[in-house]
C-alpha positions as CSV (number, residue, x, y, z in Angstrom):
1,M,-1.8,-9.2,21.3
2,T,1.3,-9.1,19.1
3,I,2.2,-11.8,16.7
4,D,5.2,-13.8,17.8
5,L,8.1,-14.3,15.6
6,D,7.6,-17.8,14.3
7,E,4.1,-16.9,13.4
8,L,5.2,-13.8,11.9
9,M,7.6,-15.7,9.4
10,K,4.6,-17.9,8.5
11,V,2.5,-15.0,7.8
12,R,5.3,-13.5,5.7
13,A,5.3,-16.8,3.5
14,H,1.5,-16.4,3.2
15,F,1.6,-12.6,2.3
16,D,4.5,-13.3,-0.5
17,A,2.5,-16.2,-1.8
18,D,-0.9,-14.3,-2.1
19,V,-0.4,-10.9,-2.2
20,R,3.1,-10.4,-4.1
21,E,3.4,-13.6,-6.2
22,G,-0.2,-14.3,-6.5
23,A,-1.1,-10.7,-7.0
24,Q,-4.3,-9.7,-8.5
25,A,-5.1,-6.4,-10.7
26,D,-7.8,-4.1,-10.7
27,A,-10.5,-4.0,-13.7
28,R,-8.0,-1.7,-16.0
29,A,-4.9,-3.4,-15.2
30,H,-3.5,-7.1,-15.4
31,V,-0.8,-9.2,-13.7
32,E,1.9,-11.1,-15.6
33,R,4.5,-13.5,-14.7
34,A,7.4,-13.0,-17.1
35,G,10.6,-14.7,-16.5
36,G,11.6,-14.4,-12.7
37,V,9.2,-11.6,-11.9
38,V,5.5,-11.1,-11.3
39,R,4.7,-7.5,-12.8
40,H,1.8,-5.2,-12.6
41,V,0.8,-3.5,-16.0
42,A,-1.7,-0.7,-16.2
43,P,-2.6,1.8,-18.6
44,A,-2.7,5.7,-18.3
45,L,-2.3,6.9,-14.5
46,G,-2.4,3.2,-13.4
47,W,0.3,1.8,-11.2
48,N,3.1,0.0,-13.2
49,G,5.8,-2.1,-11.6
50,V,7.5,-5.3,-10.3
51,L,5.7,-7.1,-7.1
52,W,7.7,-10.2,-6.9
53,S,10.9,-11.7,-8.1
54,D,12.8,-14.9,-7.9
55,L,16.2,-14.0,-8.8
56,D,19.9,-14.8,-8.1
57,E,23.2,-13.4,-8.8
58,G,23.3,-15.0,-12.3
59,T,19.9,-13.8,-13.6
60,A,19.3,-10.5,-11.7
61,D,20.8,-8.0,-14.1
62,A,19.3,-9.5,-17.2
63,E,15.8,-9.8,-15.7
64,I,16.2,-5.8,-14.4
65,A,17.5,-5.2,-18.0
66,A,14.5,-7.0,-19.5
67,Q,11.8,-5.2,-17.1
68,V,13.1,-1.6,-18.0
69,A,12.8,-2.7,-21.8
70,F,9.4,-3.8,-21.4
71,F,8.0,-0.9,-19.4
72,A,9.9,1.7,-21.8
73,G,8.6,0.0,-24.8
74,R,5.1,0.4,-23.3
75,G,6.0,4.2,-23.0
76,C,5.7,4.2,-19.5
77,P,6.8,7.6,-17.9
78,E,8.1,5.5,-14.8
79,F,7.7,2.2,-13.1
80,E,8.4,0.9,-9.6
81,W,10.3,-2.2,-8.7
82,K,9.0,-2.9,-5.1
83,L,12.1,-4.5,-3.2
84,Y,11.9,-6.1,0.1
85,D,14.8,-6.5,2.3
86,Y,14.4,-10.2,2.3
87,D,14.5,-10.6,-1.5
88,R,17.3,-12.1,-3.3
89,P,20.0,-11.6,-4.3
90,A,21.2,-9.7,-1.4
91,D,22.5,-6.9,-3.5
92,L,19.5,-6.5,-5.5
93,G,19.2,-3.0,-4.5
94,D,22.5,-2.1,-5.7
95,R,21.8,-3.6,-8.9
96,L,18.7,-1.9,-9.3
97,R,20.7,1.7,-8.6
98,A,23.4,0.5,-11.1
99,A,20.4,0.2,-13.9
100,G,19.3,3.8,-13.1
101,F,16.7,3.2,-10.5
102,V,16.4,5.8,-7.7
103,P,15.2,4.4,-4.2
104,E,12.5,6.3,-2.4
105,P,12.3,6.4,1.5
106,P,12.1,2.9,3.2
107,E,8.9,1.6,4.7
108,T,8.4,-0.9,7.3
109,L,6.1,-3.9,6.2
110,M,3.8,-4.5,9.2
111,V,1.0,-6.8,9.7
112,G,-1.9,-7.2,12.3
113,L,-4.3,-9.6,13.3
114,V,-7.9,-8.4,12.2
115,S,-9.6,-10.6,15.3
116,E,-7.4,-8.4,17.8
117,L,-7.7,-5.0,16.0
118,A,-11.3,-5.2,15.6
119,K,-11.5,-5.0,19.6
120,L,-10.0,-1.4,19.4
121,P,-12.3,1.2,20.6
122,V,-14.0,3.3,17.6
123,E,-15.4,6.2,19.6
124,P,-14.1,9.3,17.6
125,P,-12.3,12.2,19.6
126,E,-14.5,15.3,20.4
127,G,-15.4,17.2,17.3
128,I,-14.6,14.5,14.9
129,T,-17.3,12.5,12.8
130,L,-16.4,9.8,10.2
131,R,-17.7,10.1,6.7
132,V,-17.5,7.2,4.2
133,V,-16.2,7.9,0.8
134,T,-18.5,6.8,-2.1
135,D,-18.1,9.5,-4.9
136,E,-15.9,12.1,-6.5
137,A,-16.6,14.7,-4.2
138,G,-15.5,12.5,-1.1
139,V,-12.3,11.6,-3.3
140,D,-11.6,15.3,-3.7
141,L,-11.7,15.7,0.1
142,M,-9.4,12.8,0.5
143,M,-6.8,14.4,-1.8
144,R,-7.2,17.8,0.3
145,V,-6.2,15.6,3.3
146,H,-3.4,14.1,1.3
147,A,-2.0,17.5,0.2
148,G,-2.1,18.7,3.8
149,A,-0.9,15.8,5.7
150,F,2.0,14.9,3.1
151,G,2.7,18.0,1.1
152,T,2.0,16.4,-2.2
153,E,-0.4,16.2,-5.2
154,R,-1.1,12.7,-6.3
155,P,-3.3,12.7,-9.4
156,R,-2.5,9.2,-10.2
157,I,-4.0,8.0,-6.6
158,R,-7.0,10.3,-7.4
159,E,-7.6,8.3,-10.4
160,Q,-7.2,5.1,-9.1
161,L,-9.5,5.5,-6.3
162,L,-12.3,7.0,-8.7
163,G,-11.8,3.9,-10.8
164,K,-12.1,1.4,-8.1
165,L,-15.3,3.1,-6.8
166,R,-16.8,3.0,-10.2
167,E,-15.7,-0.3,-11.4
168,E,-14.8,-2.6,-8.3
169,P,-16.5,-0.9,-5.1
170,D,-16.2,-4.1,-3.3
171,T,-12.5,-3.9,-3.5
172,I,-11.9,-0.6,-1.5
173,A,-13.3,1.1,1.8
174,A,-12.2,4.7,2.0
175,V,-13.2,7.1,5.0
176,L,-12.8,10.5,6.1
177,A,-12.4,12.2,9.5
178,M,-14.2,15.5,9.3
179,A,-14.2,18.4,11.8
180,G,-17.5,20.1,10.9
181,D,-17.3,20.5,7.3
182,T,-13.1,20.3,6.9
183,P,-11.6,17.0,6.2
184,V,-8.8,16.6,8.7
185,S,-7.7,12.8,8.1
186,A,-8.3,10.2,5.4
187,A,-7.6,6.6,5.0
188,R,-8.5,3.4,2.7
189,M,-8.3,-0.2,3.0
190,E,-8.1,-2.3,-0.2
191,M,-9.1,-5.9,-0.4
192,R,-9.7,-8.8,-2.9
193,P,-12.3,-11.3,-2.6
194,G,-10.9,-14.7,-1.0
195,L,-7.5,-13.1,0.2
196,A,-6.5,-13.3,3.8
197,F,-4.9,-9.9,3.6
198,A,-6.1,-6.2,3.3
199,G,-4.2,-3.5,2.9
200,L,-4.2,-0.2,4.7
201,W,-3.1,2.8,2.6
202,G,-3.0,6.7,2.7
203,G,-3.6,7.1,6.3
204,G,-2.7,10.6,7.0
205,T,-3.8,13.6,9.4
206,I,-3.3,17.3,8.9
207,P,-0.6,18.6,11.4
208,E,-2.9,20.5,13.6
209,W,-5.0,17.5,14.2
210,R,-2.3,14.9,15.1
211,G,-1.9,13.5,18.3
212,R,-5.7,13.2,19.2
213,G,-6.3,9.6,18.3
214,I,-7.7,10.0,14.8
215,Y,-5.1,7.8,12.9
216,R,-6.0,5.1,15.6
217,L,-9.7,5.7,15.1
218,L,-9.2,5.0,11.3
219,V,-7.3,1.8,11.8
220,A,-9.9,0.7,14.3
221,H,-12.7,1.5,11.8
222,R,-11.2,-0.4,9.0
223,A,-10.5,-3.3,11.1
224,R,-14.1,-3.8,12.0
225,L,-15.1,-3.4,8.2
226,A,-12.2,-6.3,7.7
227,A,-13.6,-8.6,10.4
228,E,-17.2,-8.4,9.0
229,L,-15.4,-9.5,5.4
230,G,-13.8,-12.3,7.1
231,I,-10.3,-11.0,6.3
232,A,-7.7,-12.4,8.6
233,Y,-4.9,-9.8,8.3
234,L,-4.2,-6.3,7.9
235,Q,-1.1,-5.0,6.1
236,V,0.7,-1.6,6.1
237,D,3.7,-0.2,4.6
238,A,4.4,2.1,7.5
239,S,6.2,5.4,7.3
240,D,8.5,6.2,10.4
241,D,5.8,8.4,11.8
242,S,3.2,5.5,11.7
243,R,5.2,2.5,12.8
244,P,5.4,3.2,16.5
245,I,1.5,3.9,16.7
246,L,0.9,0.6,14.7
247,E,3.5,-1.3,17.2
248,R,1.3,-0.1,20.0
249,L,-1.6,-1.4,18.4
250,G,-0.3,-4.8,18.0
251,F,1.1,-4.7,14.5
252,G,4.2,-7.0,14.0
253,V,7.2,-6.4,11.3
254,L,7.7,-8.7,8.5
255,G,10.4,-6.7,6.8
256,V,11.4,-3.4,5.3
257,T,10.3,-2.4,1.7
258,V,11.9,0.3,-0.4
259,P,10.3,1.5,-3.7
260,Y,12.9,1.7,-6.4
261,M,11.7,4.0,-9.1
262,W,12.8,4.1,-12.8
263,T,12.0,7.3,-14.8
264,A,12.2,7.6,-18.6
265,V,14.6,10.1,-19.9
266,A,13.1,12.8,-21.8
267,S,14.5,12.8,-25.3
């Protein structure tokens, strides 16, 4: 069942209040309210960035400059301003570009009802078994899938996953789809105690195994886990490839999000 428009707007307000403005950090990071923004501050390979803002035409440029100065002062090689298309002012993206931020490809912010998604079938396609990831060996298999599915190496994600599994295992559920001993798809769900939302991240399948229902299987698997934990909604920042699959599963669109990246200039 797809969520109707009126309900989607209520869910979006709930999402902004709990997941963005009320964000919680992992064990090695912290969240700060600074002026008109909420930012996530992490060491080493952790994720640094702006999650939420309350700005207008008169305050936006000064706040952008303040965040650049803050993260540059910490020696961060890069940080992200996670912009949503309903954020204000309406030209915030233009202002970020003028300040040296570079936009990455847009993603569609989507949400699904766990009560409905948990009803999806979870029978694996022929030749596929699921493997729950609990250790470094499993994370390394996930990174193999990530490289094969997306063509990139992400050491930061590897470090984050290992940290969560070691320090906060109740905040992550990671899973592999295996064809024998070969990992062919991987995904994870991240959640926080007491929050109505859990995020689906990293869902990817290597090209030769696409079109067999594995992505759908991993969504269904995580939805069942979310239902057991009493989570109401699953949230996804969906790529253009994932969006049509998720729409068929009943996910609704809350908006579009663009990661704006600031990178320190080497001296």
